[in-house]
NUTIDO-691533 format. One record per residue (C-alpha): residue in three letters; x, z, y; residue number from 1. Coordinates in pm, whole numbers. Example, Ala and Ser with C-alpha at 12.3 -4.5 7.8 and 13.67 -1.06 7.14 Angstrom:
<recs>
REC,r,c1,c3,c2,k
REC,ALA,1230,780,-450,1 .
REC,SER,1367,714,-106,2 .
</recs>
This chain:
<recs>
REC,r,c1,c3,c2,k
REC,UNK,2614,1462,60,1 .
REC,UNK,2249,1284,-49,2 .
REC,UNK,2123,1346,-395,3 .
REC,UNK,2073,986,-595,4 .
REC,UNK,1910,987,-920,5 .
REC,UNK,1927,781,-1247,6 .
REC,UNK,1664,661,-1389,7 .
REC,UNK,1860,551,-1691,8 .
REC,UNK,1875,888,-1880,9 .
REC,UNK,1619,1179,-1974,10 .
REC,UNK,1261,1156,-2145,11 .
REC,UNK,1119,902,-1949,12 .
REC,UNK,722,1034,-1901,13 .
REC,UNK,916,1330,-1712,14 .
REC,UNK,1169,1145,-1555,15 .
REC,UNK,866,898,-1438,16 .
REC,UNK,665,1190,-1332,17 .
REC,UNK,952,1381,-1154,18 .
REC,UNK,1049,1049,-970,19 .
REC,UNK,664,959,-913,20 .
REC,UNK,581,1380,-734,21 .
REC,UNK,760,1302,-396,22 .
REC,UNK,638,947,-401,23 .
REC,UNK,273,1059,-446,24 .
REC,UNK,296,1289,-175,25 .
REC,UNK,444,1071,67,26 .
REC,UNK,129,825,27,27 .
REC,UNK,-92,1112,78,28 .
REC,UNK,70,1187,384,29 .
REC,UNK,40,778,464,30 .
REC,UNK,-309,762,379,31 .
REC,UNK,-359,1078,616,32 .
REC,UNK,-227,826,942,33 .
REC,UNK,-534,575,817,34 .
REC,UNK,-766,932,734,35 .
REC,UNK,-664,1109,1062,36 .
REC,UNK,-705,803,1256,37 .
REC,UNK,-1081,757,1108,38 .
REC,UNK,-1200,1133,1124,39 .
REC,UNK,-1037,1181,1431,40 .
REC,UNK,-1236,874,1615,41 .
REC,UNK,-1556,956,1426,42 .
REC,UNK,-1575,1290,1545,43 .
REC,UNK,-1466,1215,1916,44 .
REC,UNK,-1572,845,1995,45 .
REC,UNK,-1883,834,1780,46 .
REC,UNK,-2017,597,1526,47 .
REC,UNK,-1957,270,1716,48 .
REC,UNK,-1554,339,1769,49 .
REC,UNK,-1554,453,1416,50 .
REC,UNK,-1691,110,1290,51 .
REC,UNK,-1476,-86,1530,52 .
REC,UNK,-1162,48,1390,53 .
REC,UNK,-1319,-18,1024,54 .
REC,UNK,-1412,-379,1097,55 .
REC,UNK,-1027,-419,1139,56 .
REC,UNK,-914,-193,869,57 .
REC,UNK,-822,-450,623,58 .
REC,UNK,-636,-647,833,59 .
REC,UNK,-431,-355,911,60 .
REC,UNK,-428,-293,526,61 .
REC,UNK,-306,-656,480,62 .
REC,UNK,4,-669,722,63 .
REC,UNK,143,-329,620,64 .
REC,UNK,66,-374,220,65 .
REC,UNK,261,-702,249,66 .
REC,UNK,542,-509,455,67 .
REC,UNK,591,-244,189,68 .
REC,UNK,561,-530,-139,69 .
REC,UNK,838,-726,71,70 .
REC,UNK,1044,-424,140,71 .
REC,UNK,985,-299,-224,72 .
REC,UNK,1105,-598,-394,73 .
REC,UNK,1408,-616,-180,74 .
REC,UNK,1509,-242,-288,75 .
REC,UNK,1425,-381,-645,76 .
REC,UNK,1762,-554,-629,77 .
REC,UNK,1910,-241,-521,78 .
REC,UNK,1755,-63,-805,79 .
REC,UNK,1929,-302,-1033,80 .
REC,UNK,2237,-314,-823,81 .
REC,UNK,2221,94,-866,82 .
REC,UNK,2157,116,-1221,83 .
REC,UNK,2470,-170,-1295,84 .
REC,UNK,2699,51,-1073,85 .
REC,UNK,2766,-217,-872,86 .
REC,UNK,2802,-61,-524,87 .
REC,UNK,2982,-312,-357,88 .
REC,UNK,2655,-549,-383,89 .
REC,UNK,2425,-216,-343,90 .
REC,UNK,2583,-207,-4,91 .
REC,UNK,2505,-585,64,92 .
REC,UNK,2133,-588,-18,93 .
REC,UNK,2081,-296,197,94 .
REC,UNK,2198,-492,444,95 .
REC,UNK,2014,-799,325,96 .
REC,UNK,1691,-562,343,97 .
REC,UNK,1737,-453,726,98 .
REC,UNK,1804,-833,808,99 .
REC,UNK,1562,-1015,632,100 .
REC,UNK,1281,-725,698,101 .
REC,UNK,1322,-725,1099,102 .
REC,UNK,1335,-1131,1069,103 .
REC,UNK,1037,-1160,866,104 .
REC,UNK,846,-906,1081,105 .
REC,UNK,911,-1095,1383,106 .
REC,UNK,787,-1430,1308,107 .
REC,UNK,436,-1222,1108,108 .
REC,UNK,382,-1024,1486,109 .
REC,UNK,427,-1336,1701,110 .
REC,UNK,162,-1533,1465,111 .
REC,UNK,-79,-1265,1429,112 .
REC,UNK,-42,-1211,1816,113 .
REC,UNK,-140,-1603,1869,114 .
REC,UNK,-413,-1610,1600,115 .
REC,UNK,-568,-1286,1646,116 .
REC,UNK,-928,-1314,1831,117 .
REC,UNK,-1054,-1605,1616,118 .
REC,UNK,-893,-1435,1346,119 .
REC,UNK,-1154,-1113,1468,120 .
REC,UNK,-1404,-1398,1479,121 .
REC,UNK,-1342,-1557,1114,122 .
REC,UNK,-1388,-1128,1019,123 .
REC,UNK,-1756,-1139,1187,124 .
REC,UNK,-1670,-870,1411,125 .
REC,UNK,-1981,-757,1602,126 .
REC,UNK,-1925,-837,1947,127 .
REC,UNK,-2042,-476,2059,128 .
REC,UNK,-1711,-377,1918,129 .
REC,UNK,-1495,-675,1960,130 .
REC,UNK,-1312,-539,2243,131 .
REC,UNK,-1258,-179,2072,132 .
REC,UNK,-1136,-383,1717,133 .
REC,UNK,-913,-614,1957,134 .
REC,UNK,-741,-326,2155,135 .
REC,UNK,-662,-114,1816,136 .
REC,UNK,-545,-332,1607,137 .
REC,UNK,-339,-508,1880,138 .
REC,UNK,-136,-230,1910,139 .
REC,UNK,-90,-169,1534,140 .
REC,UNK,42,-560,1510,141 .
REC,UNK,323,-470,1738,142 .
REC,UNK,399,-196,1595,143 .
REC,UNK,469,-302,1251,144 .
REC,UNK,809,-300,1356,145 .
REC,UNK,805,69,1299,146 .
REC,UNK,617,-3,980,147 .
REC,UNK,862,-254,820,148 .
REC,UNK,1186,5,895,149 .
REC,UNK,1036,298,776,150 .
REC,UNK,924,121,437,151 .
REC,UNK,1277,-55,376,152 .
REC,UNK,1432,305,458,153 .
REC,UNK,1229,489,194,154 .
REC,UNK,1199,201,-64,155 .
REC,UNK,1586,210,-40,156 .
REC,UNK,1604,559,-110,157 .
REC,UNK,1396,546,-408,158 .
REC,UNK,1583,248,-519,159 .
REC,UNK,1850,516,-611,160 .
REC,UNK,1644,792,-692,161 .
REC,UNK,1602,976,-387,162 .
REC,UNK,1215,982,-363,163 .
REC,UNK,1199,1368,-185,164 .
REC,UNK,1370,1228,184,165 .
REC,UNK,1142,962,240,166 .
REC,UNK,810,1271,183,167 .
REC,UNK,1027,1518,415,168 .
REC,UNK,1023,1305,679,169 .
REC,UNK,680,1181,635,170 .
REC,UNK,510,1491,649,171 .
REC,UNK,648,1599,932,172 .
REC,UNK,552,1188,1106,173 .
REC,UNK,175,1311,1018,174 .
REC,UNK,186,1626,1176,175 .
REC,UNK,297,1450,1459,176 .
REC,UNK,10,1169,1420,177 .
REC,UNK,-247,1400,1450,178 .
REC,UNK,-110,1625,1788,179 .
REC,UNK,-96,1228,1947,180 .
REC,UNK,-425,1144,1812,181 .
REC,UNK,-617,1461,2010,182 .
REC,UNK,-337,1396,2300,183 .
REC,UNK,-420,1024,2353,184 .
REC,UNK,-795,1062,2243,185 .
REC,UNK,-872,1312,2413,186 .
REC,UNK,-648,1400,2729,187 .
REC,UNK,-552,1055,2820,188 .
REC,UNK,-892,938,2755,189 .
REC,UNK,-715,643,2554,190 .
REC,UNK,-1036,516,2344,191 .
REC,UNK,-948,357,1976,192 .
REC,UNK,-627,211,2164,193 .
REC,UNK,-463,578,2157,194 .
REC,UNK,-539,626,1805,195 .
REC,UNK,-345,340,1745,196 .
REC,UNK,-84,425,1976,197 .
REC,UNK,-42,766,1808,198 .
REC,UNK,6,626,1463,199 .
REC,UNK,271,382,1538,200 .
REC,UNK,472,642,1759,201 .
REC,UNK,435,890,1457,202 .
REC,UNK,594,635,1243,203 .
REC,UNK,896,575,1491,204 .
REC,UNK,987,931,1458,205 .
REC,UNK,1040,905,1035,206 .
REC,UNK,1222,605,1061,207 .
REC,UNK,1470,778,1319,208 .
REC,UNK,1462,1070,1081,209 .
REC,UNK,1552,834,797,210 .
REC,UNK,1803,643,968,211 .
REC,UNK,1960,999,1094,212 .
REC,UNK,1961,1087,728,213 .
REC,UNK,2100,806,586,214 .
REC,UNK,2391,818,796,215 .
REC,UNK,2484,1187,742,216 .
REC,UNK,2440,1222,368,217 .
REC,UNK,2432,873,192,218 .
REC,UNK,2759,736,209,219 .
REC,UNK,2699,494,-73,220 .
REC,UNK,2429,302,221,221 .
REC,UNK,2718,332,490,222 .
REC,UNK,2703,-16,583,223 .
REC,UNK,3010,-210,778,224 .
REC,UNK,2980,-543,1005,225 .
REC,UNK,3096,-748,669,226 .
REC,UNK,2804,-636,499,227 .
REC,UNK,2550,-813,745,228 .
REC,UNK,2671,-1131,705,229 .
REC,UNK,2448,-1388,505,230 .
REC,UNK,2528,-1489,156,231 .
REC,UNK,2258,-1729,44,232 .
REC,UNK,2297,-1677,-360,233 .
REC,UNK,2153,-1252,-268,234 .
REC,UNK,1958,-1379,10,235 .
REC,UNK,1732,-1649,-210,236 .
REC,UNK,1767,-1338,-483,237 .
REC,UNK,1591,-1092,-268,238 .
REC,UNK,1349,-1313,-120,239 .
REC,UNK,1258,-1428,-475,240 .
REC,UNK,1181,-1069,-548,241 .
REC,UNK,1043,-975,-169,242 .
REC,UNK,779,-1284,-120,243 .
REC,UNK,655,-1232,-481,244 .
REC,UNK,597,-823,-382,245 .
REC,UNK,427,-903,-84,246 .
REC,UNK,262,-1238,-163,247 .
REC,UNK,124,-998,-464,248 .
REC,UNK,-16,-749,-243,249 .
REC,UNK,-107,-1011,26,250 .
REC,UNK,-334,-1178,-197,251 .
REC,UNK,-528,-832,-294,252 .
REC,UNK,-547,-759,46,253 .
REC,UNK,-684,-1135,190,254 .
REC,UNK,-933,-1100,-61,255 .
REC,UNK,-1040,-748,37,256 .
REC,UNK,-1116,-921,426,257 .
REC,UNK,-1282,-1152,254,258 .
REC,UNK,-1515,-903,125,259 .
REC,UNK,-1517,-724,468,260 .
REC,UNK,-1591,-1004,643,261 .
REC,UNK,-1924,-1012,425,262 .
REC,UNK,-1938,-690,525,263 .
REC,UNK,-1990,-667,877,264 .
REC,UNK,-2303,-890,861,265 .
REC,UNK,-2461,-587,687,266 .
REC,UNK,-2449,-416,1057,267 .
REC,UNK,-2328,-80,1142,268 .
REC,UNK,-2443,119,890,269 .
REC,UNK,-2308,-7,618,270 .
REC,UNK,-1986,-98,791,271 .
REC,UNK,-1983,282,825,272 .
REC,UNK,-2032,327,459,273 .
REC,UNK,-1806,104,295,274 .
REC,UNK,-1511,221,569,275 .
REC,UNK,-1564,607,459,276 .
REC,UNK,-1603,530,93,277 .
REC,UNK,-1267,296,99,278 .
REC,UNK,-1054,603,267,279 .
REC,UNK,-1198,798,-63,280 .
REC,UNK,-1126,498,-288,281 .
REC,UNK,-767,469,-144,282 .
REC,UNK,-689,884,-179,283 .
REC,UNK,-837,825,-576,284 .
REC,UNK,-669,553,-683,285 .
REC,UNK,-351,685,-474,286 .
REC,UNK,-197,818,-831,287 .
REC,UNK,-178,462,-1002,288 .
REC,UNK,-28,306,-714,289 .
REC,UNK,243,569,-684,290 .
REC,UNK,305,506,-1079,291 .
REC,UNK,288,168,-1011,292 .
REC,UNK,571,169,-740,293 .
REC,UNK,740,463,-979,294 .
REC,UNK,746,165,-1289,295 .
REC,UNK,922,-81,-1028,296 .
REC,UNK,1221,146,-976,297 .
REC,UNK,1220,269,-1317,298 .
REC,UNK,1204,-59,-1445,299 .
REC,UNK,1447,-204,-1195,300 .
REC,UNK,1714,21,-1277,301 .
REC,UNK,1709,58,-1637,302 .
REC,UNK,1723,-364,-1670,303 .
REC,UNK,2031,-372,-1444,304 .
REC,UNK,2140,-101,-1744,305 .
REC,UNK,2007,-326,-2001,306 .
REC,UNK,1806,-46,-2121,307 .
REC,UNK,1525,-209,-2217,308 .
REC,UNK,1433,56,-2480,309 .
REC,UNK,1340,300,-2221,310 .
REC,UNK,1125,36,-2026,311 .
REC,UNK,891,5,-2317,312 .
REC,UNK,889,401,-2350,313 .
REC,UNK,813,394,-1961,314 .
REC,UNK,536,165,-1985,315 .
REC,UNK,340,326,-2231,316 .
REC,UNK,424,655,-2089,317 .
REC,UNK,273,579,-1762,318 .
REC,UNK,-61,402,-1875,319 .
REC,UNK,-113,752,-2084,320 .
REC,UNK,-75,959,-1777,321 .
REC,UNK,-322,701,-1552,322 .
REC,UNK,-583,768,-1861,323 .
REC,UNK,-559,1142,-1770,324 .
REC,UNK,-636,1069,-1452,325 .
REC,UNK,-867,834,-1455,326 .
REC,UNK,-1129,1097,-1659,327 .
REC,UNK,-1097,1345,-1319,328 .
REC,UNK,-1157,1052,-1032,329 .
REC,UNK,-1459,1008,-1313,330 .
REC,UNK,-1546,1330,-1273,331 .
REC,UNK,-1539,1393,-875,332 .
REC,UNK,-1727,1024,-801,333 .
REC,UNK,-2004,1136,-1036,334 .
REC,UNK,-2053,1516,-864,335 .
REC,UNK,-1939,1555,-517,336 .
REC,UNK,-1902,1164,-364,337 .
REC,UNK,-2196,1262,-134,338 .
REC,UNK,-1995,1576,-11,339 .
REC,UNK,-1685,1272,3,340 .
REC,UNK,-1857,1047,269,341 .
REC,UNK,-2055,1321,497,342 .
REC,UNK,-1681,1475,533,343 .
REC,UNK,-1484,1148,622,344 .
REC,UNK,-1767,967,821,345 .
REC,UNK,-1870,1305,977,346 .
REC,UNK,-2196,1184,934,347 .
REC,UNK,-2539,1324,802,348 .
REC,UNK,-2698,1003,813,349 .
REC,UNK,-2853,984,476,350 .
REC,UNK,-2836,567,459,351 .
REC,UNK,-2495,606,467,352 .
REC,UNK,-2415,901,271,353 .
REC,UNK,-2665,657,-29,354 .
REC,UNK,-2446,379,38,355 .
REC,UNK,-2130,541,50,356 .
REC,UNK,-2246,697,-282,357 .
REC,UNK,-2286,428,-460,358 .
REC,UNK,-1973,222,-407,359 .
REC,UNK,-1789,572,-520,360 .
REC,UNK,-1988,620,-851,361 .
REC,UNK,-1934,238,-937,362 .
REC,UNK,-1593,143,-852,363 .
REC,UNK,-1466,452,-949,364 .
REC,UNK,-1606,456,-1306,365 .
REC,UNK,-1333,163,-1393,366 .
REC,UNK,-1027,303,-1193,367 .
REC,UNK,-826,298,-1527,368 .
REC,UNK,-843,-72,-1561,369 .
REC,UNK,-716,-90,-1165,370 .
REC,UNK,-399,133,-1258,371 .
REC,UNK,-349,-54,-1620,372 .
REC,UNK,-295,-416,-1327,373 .
REC,UNK,-94,-148,-1088,374 .
REC,UNK,123,-69,-1327,375 .
REC,UNK,172,-393,-1556,376 .
REC,UNK,232,-589,-1237,377 .
REC,UNK,458,-323,-1079,378 .
REC,UNK,640,-307,-1402,379 .
REC,UNK,692,-669,-1463,380 .
REC,UNK,817,-692,-1124,381 .
REC,UNK,1097,-435,-1208,382 .
REC,UNK,1228,-648,-1473,383 .
REC,UNK,1197,-944,-1351,384 .
REC,UNK,902,-1128,-1410,385 .
REC,UNK,749,-1260,-1126,386 .
REC,UNK,526,-1502,-1191,387 .
REC,UNK,229,-1351,-1426,388 .
REC,UNK,181,-1053,-1162,389 .
REC,UNK,129,-1312,-873,390 .
REC,UNK,-116,-1551,-1077,391 .
REC,UNK,-359,-1251,-1182,392 .
REC,UNK,-385,-1129,-781,393 .
REC,UNK,-490,-1505,-749,394 .
REC,UNK,-724,-1429,-965,395 .
REC,UNK,-833,-1153,-783,396 .
REC,UNK,-855,-1333,-439,397 .
REC,UNK,-1055,-1637,-636,398 .
REC,UNK,-1313,-1361,-747,399 .
REC,UNK,-1349,-1172,-463,400 .
REC,UNK,-1373,-1496,-246,401 .
REC,UNK,-1661,-1594,-465,402 .
REC,UNK,-1821,-1245,-479,403 .
REC,UNK,-1799,-1277,-92,404 .
REC,UNK,-1945,-1604,-30,405 .
REC,UNK,-2183,-1657,-325,406 .
REC,UNK,-2327,-1285,-451,407 .
REC,UNK,-2306,-1091,-132,408 .
REC,UNK,-2549,-1347,61,409 .
REC,UNK,-2795,-1306,-214,410 .
REC,UNK,-2775,-962,-362,411 .
REC,UNK,-2636,-808,-23,412 .
REC,UNK,-2410,-471,-42,413 .
REC,UNK,-2432,-446,-426,414 .
REC,UNK,-2292,-749,-472,415 .
REC,UNK,-1983,-608,-234,416 .
REC,UNK,-2017,-303,-499,417 .
REC,UNK,-1960,-492,-815,418 .
REC,UNK,-1732,-748,-711,419 .
REC,UNK,-1398,-557,-770,420 .
REC,UNK,-1463,-396,-1147,421 .
REC,UNK,-1580,-746,-1237,422 .
REC,UNK,-1260,-888,-1068,423 .
REC,UNK,-1043,-620,-1222,424 .
REC,UNK,-1171,-674,-1614,425 .
REC,UNK,-1079,-1070,-1526,426 .
REC,UNK,-733,-994,-1420,427 .
REC,UNK,-627,-774,-1652,428 .
REC,UNK,-611,-979,-1942,429 .
REC,UNK,-343,-1194,-1864,430 .
REC,UNK,-108,-936,-1760,431 .
REC,UNK,-174,-733,-2114,432 .
REC,UNK,-103,-1042,-2314,433 .
REC,UNK,165,-1125,-2135,434 .
REC,UNK,339,-729,-2160,435 .
REC,UNK,235,-707,-2514,436 .
REC,UNK,419,-1021,-2600,437 .
REC,UNK,706,-946,-2394,438 .
REC,UNK,737,-551,-2546,439 .
REC,UNK,717,-670,-2877,440 .
REC,UNK,1080,-904,-2782,441 .
REC,UNK,1407,-795,-2630,442 .
REC,UNK,1320,-810,-2256,443 .
</recs>
């Protein structure tokens, strides 16, 4: 039988840290999907191909972020059921997660494929890279079915305390992705589209393995036909949670896309520099997002068990962990930032390295603010507050739009570099006010 884990007992900071470690490594290997594509495309197909991938990378982040947020929101209902020891409703919530996840993805894929060409023009994808960008992103859009299936399995397993199983299969899939990248690009000469096929196929491997594992080892997730019968009340509750998390992620990514549309007007050098810097940023900020994911499940289970004291203790502990990591990131990004850009972009171009380094030095100096935002938003979602986190994300979207269309035309790439630090400071304020108020009373 698979190992489930309750987060309603034990020392909060230890439980959060131990639960977070497999999620951290899982996210590292998930990021390697994207990083491997970037590295292999840059080293085998050249700068133009790398720019083509980079010019649409934020669109892919938007899609996958929405689906991960959606399934994470669904899984919060599962976590509450697990914390309340309501196994019947837990199975029902898992069945609804599968149905609603696949249905929502189908609608998303159809809409995206219908508007893809005008969307790429809206993103100011350069004409010389348009065909490659379209070929790459169109495969990833169809492959969103693999993305949602993996995410719903992984998030459901985490909801019942198993953060190790998704990690193990993701490691295997990542190794497969590396081999498939070289096979499709070098042997089959499929160009950037080959990198996209490799990503989707590797993700399918992790999906199959997750479902096999659930079938063999987790009887509390074994479903019957009756579990798939729609239940209006549960569907509404799950969509409220799922769409709130998905929308929160979506608003963040839409703002980033707005910035990318401005970046795409600055030429290939800046696009490559920003693409490389964002890959480093994603890795450096990963512990923050991991703590956020862990806190969503932690707060969900404890909210279901009515352990409000543990929710307060857990939030304080996770903020302390984030502060410690922020110091390490500051040191790294002010000492070896140039080497990191050179490695990721596979280039010695001085201008690429300069702009990539400037981005890391400025933005990583404010990563603690980013960490506070992620932890508080996810914690609030876990204990049922879905309004303030979305409001905070709306502030982020508005701020990024202003920087993309007002400051970037005036200050060029410096307007992009300073966008997120300024926006983070503005959006963290309502979160802190709300959480401090909430922690003073019983949630």
